[in-house]
C-alpha positions in Angstrom: 0.0 0.0 0.0 2.8 2.4 0.8 4.6 1.6 -2.5 1.3 2.3 -4.4 0.9 5.6 -2.6 4.5 6.6 -3.4 4.0 5.7 -7.1 0.8 7.7 -7.2 2.5 10.7 -5.6 5.4 10.5 -8.1 3.0 10.3 -11.0 1.0 13.3 -9.7 4.2 15.3 -9.5 5.1 14.3 -13.1 1.7 15.4 -14.3 1.9 18.7 -12.4 5.4 19.4 -14.0 4.0 18.6 -17.5 1.0 20.9 -16.9 3.3 23.7 -15.8 5.3 23.3 -19.0 2.1 23.4 -21.1 1.1 26.6 -19.4 4.5 28.2 -20.0 4.3 27.2 -23.7 0.8 28.6 -23.9 2.0 32.0 -22.5 4.8 32.0 -25.1 2.3 31.3 -27.9 -0.2 34.0 -26.7 2.6 36.6 -26.5 4.2 35.8 -29.9 4.0 38.7 -32.3 2.4 36.9 -35.3 1.1 33.7 -36.7 4.1 33.1 -38.9 6.6 33.7 -36.1 8.9 30.8 -35.3 8.1 29.2 -32.0 10.8 27.3 -30.2 10.2 23.6 -30.0 12.4 23.1 -26.9 12.7 25.3 -23.8 15.3 28.0 -24.0 18.2 27.6 -21.5 17.6 30.0 -18.6 21.1 31.4 -19.0 20.1 32.7 -22.4 16.9 34.4 -21.2 16.7 38.1 -20.4 15.3 39.1 -17.0 11.5 39.1 -17.1 11.2 36.9 -20.2 8.0 34.9 -20.4 9.9 31.7 -20.8 11.9 32.2 -17.6 10.8 30.1 -14.7 9.5 31.7 -11.5 12.1 32.2 -8.8 11.7 29.7 -5.9 10.3 31.1 -2.7 12.9 32.9 -0.5 15.5 32.6 -3.4 18.4 34.9 -2.7 18.2 34.7 1.1 21.7 34.0 2.4 22.4 30.9 4.4 23.3 31.9 7.9 25.3 29.6 10.1 24.5 29.4 13.9 26.5 31.2 16.6 27.6 33.9 14.2 30.0 31.5 12.4 31.1 32.7 9.0 32.6 29.7 7.3 31.9 26.0 6.9 35.3 24.8 8.2 34.7 26.5 11.6 31.1 25.2 11.7 32.3 21.6 11.3 34.8 22.0 14.1 32.1 23.4 16.4 29.8 20.5 15.4 32.5 17.9 16.2 33.0 19.4 19.7 29.2 19.5 20.3 28.8 15.9 19.2 31.7 14.2 20.8 30.5 10.9 22.5 31.9 9.9 25.8 33.9 7.0 24.6 32.7 4.4 22.2 32.1 0.6 21.9 35.7 0.3 20.8 36.8 1.2 24.3 35.3 -2.1 25.7 38.4 -4.1 26.3 37.2 -7.0 28.4 36.9 -10.4 26.8 33.6 -11.3 28.6 31.2 -8.6 29.8 29.8 -8.6 33.3 26.5 -9.9 31.9 28.1 -12.9 30.1 28.7 -11.7 26.5 32.0 -12.8 24.9 33.6 -10.2 22.6 34.8 -11.1 19.0 36.5 -8.1 17.5 36.1 -7.3 13.8 33.1 -9.5 13.3 29.3 -9.4 12.6 26.7 -12.1 12.8 25.0 -13.1 9.6 21.6 -13.3 11.4 21.0 -9.6 12.1 17.5 -8.9 13.4 16.8 -6.5 10.6 14.7 -3.4 11.7 14.9 -4.4 15.4 16.5 -1.4 17.2 14.9 -1.3 20.7 17.9 0.4 22.3 19.3 3.8 21.4 18.7 5.5 18.1 20.1 7.7 15.3 22.3 10.4 16.8 22.3 8.8 20.2 25.6 9.0 22.0 27.4 5.9 23.2 27.3 5.3 26.9 27.8 2.7 29.5 24.1 2.8 30.3 23.3 2.1 26.6 25.6 -0.9 26.7 24.0 -2.2 29.8 20.5 -1.7 28.4 21.5 -3.6 25.2 22.7 -6.6 27.1 19.6 -6.6 29.4 17.4 -6.5 26.3 19.2 -9.4 24.7 19.2 -11.5 27.9 15.4 -10.9 28.3 14.7 -12.1 24.7 15.3 -15.8 24.1 15.6 -15.2 20.4 18.6 -12.9 20.8 21.9 -14.6 20.6 24.3 -11.7 20.3 24.9 -7.9 20.0 26.8 -6.0 17.3 28.4 -2.7 18.2 29.7 -0.2 15.6 33.4 0.7 16.2 34.3 2.2 12.8 35.7 5.7 12.2 33.2 7.0 9.6 31.4 9.9 11.3 28.2 9.5 9.2 28.0 5.8 10.0 28.7 6.6 13.6 25.8 9.0 13.8 23.6 6.1 12.7 25.1 3.2 14.6 27.4 4.2 17.5 24.4 4.6 19.8 22.2 1.9 18.2 23.2 -1.7 18.7 22.2 -4.4 16.3 21.1 -7.8 17.5 21.5 -11.4 16.3 19.0 -14.2 16.1 20.8 -17.4 15.3 23.5 -19.5 17.0 27.1 -18.6 16.1 30.5 -20.2 16.4 32.9 -17.3 15.8 36.0 -19.6 16.2 34.9 -21.6 13.2 33.3 -18.6 11.4 29.9 -20.4 11.5 27.1 -17.7 11.5 29.6 -14.8 11.4 31.5 -12.6 8.9 34.5 -10.4 9.2 33.9 -6.6 9.5 36.5 -4.1 10.6 33.8 -1.6 11.6 31.9 -3.9 14.0 32.6 -5.9 17.2 30.4 -8.9 18.0 29.3 -9.9 21.5 28.0 -13.5 21.7 25.7 -14.5 24.5 27.4 -17.2 26.4 25.4 -20.3 27.0 23.9 -20.6 30.5 24.2 -23.9 32.4 
């Protein structure tokens, strides 16, 4: 249903654009000096049009307003430096050095499981900062769900990916044997924490 709605919206936008072009062509025809005058079959490039020409498209709303950066900053480089300072997480999952967590998850660096629970993100979110509490909550969630077999934590250096995944653990649903690569794959950007079997 959602895909049909998106297709319908896209088709409506195409029809609206075509209607706009027809109206512009009609204005050009009505304003032409005579019947025998040559009419352009293709739209004229905007760079070749004189200001106020009928063929010229309308200016977008608020066109010409200058982009203003926050805090009185005048250039993009300084703005990026300020943004990095404002969004500097307190540590990351890469700082977890223990082999087995206090809740019984064994760490396997540079690995992901192949049974990711796609779309299941009950802990954290996009733009959420990494914290010890987030790590504790992720382990508690996995322990409370019998279908959860492990946790994947993003440890990569790509800032855009970090924004999406540093504070949003991913979970696994099938059994894994990292020592034999069963149910896992290598990934330098992720560390895998496998739930240890309880006796």
